[in-house]
C-alpha positions, 0 to 999 in steps of 0.5 A, spaced: 911 154 205 915 158 201 914 157 193 921 159 191 925 154 193 923 146 193 930 144 196 933 147 202 940 145 205 940 144 212 947 141 213 954 142 210 961 141 211 967 141 207 971 145 202 975 139 197 970 134 200 963 136 201 958 133 204 951 136 204 944 134 207 938 137 203 931 137 204 925 137 199 920 142 202 914 138 198 915 131 201 920 132 207 925 127 204 932 128 206 938 127 201 945 126 202 950 130 197 957 128 196 962 132 192 969 130 191 973 134 186 969 134 179 965 128 181 959 128 186 953 124 187 946 124 191 942 119 194 936 118 199 938 118 206 934 112 210 933 110 217 935 103 220 929 100 217 931 102 210 925 107 210 927 115 207 928 120 213 923 125 213 923 132 216 916 134 218 913 141 215 913 144 221 920 143 223 922 146 215 918 152 216 920 154 223 927 152 223 933 157 220 937 153 215 
């Protein structure tokens, strides 16, 4: 695992209204970041059971983002 960046952006869309998904490299937890104008927010992505969406470390290290 790379030691310089704890979070990696795995998805991004939009210019004025931005949606991005960020993954914590240490825990694998996925976060949704939304920005609209001067406002923004970050929240944990959850599955249908309310548990955090987690990306395994193998996928993080072997996929290109």
